[in-house]
C-alpha angles and dihedrals in degrees: 000000000000116000113259107255116249114256117258106265125201122189115225110201135167124203140179121186097330103112094153092054091048093053089048090052091049089053091053092049090053090056095057113120090219105052122234115230100215145359114221106196122186106198116195099159127129086245117031121231105268107264094211091058095042092052089047094052092048090045093183093303090128138348117286123214105181106185115192114210116192091189122064107240098180124234093297097050092038092053091046090055093045093050091049087052089049094049090048089059089062095252115171091199130024119211108207115214135171116226093246093048126091138176110262095207130043086230097054096109091042090055094047091050090048094049089046094055099038093046096036091238126171092193124025123175132193124228113273111228134182112265091223090052123022090192092066127075114237090218123031118251127210109235121173093350093304130092121248139179096189118117090197091060089059105039095075091058088065090200138035108201116209096015129101141153093222104192095038103069107319115155111216131191111235092237091062092073092051087052101049103008134233130309110294108260089205093067091059100175129019124359097050092104090055093053088048090051095052092048091053092053097045091052089053092240114169110237143146149136129282111215089197092085144020148202119218117232132163105274126245095222095122090057095046117092123177114216096174105032111247092352115063129019134176128211118224117175119227099237133058093233093053093043090053092054095036096054095040091051092044090053090051099046091045096051100034092052094037090237094180097172091049093048091049092051092049092049088057102032103050098046090048091049097049100036091053085057097043090238101146090156090053091051092048093051093047092049093049094050091045090052091045091057090046086058092048092243134132101041122149140094127274095291 
């Protein structure tokens, strides 16, 4: 019997002033053993990615949809626009990719497609590893009740059900967006992936992570702080702008979806983190933003 043709895959990517990263991503996409059909790039940078360099890098390997956004829509709005553009090309699956992420292996897409078919998944994600060390996870994972950054610790498991890094290499069937919608524009930056995760779970969508392949992305190690070694961590973004959006969105998703366990962990973790550092102002600012999100206030872009 003839083999079943691979689904049409469009890559949805958002970029802001990272032209070299985008060109490196294009090079990695061209190396995939299963070709992508198109790259749908939403470009919200102060200076757009040079069109001539971008077209030369693609060199006809796949269709290029370069959407210039003069407004900063944030990660959530940018991905919503990129996904809609990808769906408009007729894609059967959308490969979500940050501009500074890239597949580690030439068979990354092939593995994800194979896992999606074999396990009947609507969403399948690769592991996310650090570009400087492909043996280290870019974001810690809770395994057996303890936090780990070891890729080797997860690889023998083969598959992690109900876990995915959505905007760093997740491959999503097009019907998923019609079932649960697009990333929420209100969340703008940080927290949109948590909202997407909860909606997937509530809709009963089958998803998970294959440990057989990986995407490299700058790690979030500087933002992760363990308050109970190996047991409990908190995430504190490095800039005031990111912290404002992160804690507001965290408050909103926690309260809106009644994430009681997450609320309890935050009520323990963040006071411990700030009080150990004697940073009462940081604790007060975090609490204010968190409460603002719980009340559904303070949404909006950078304007």
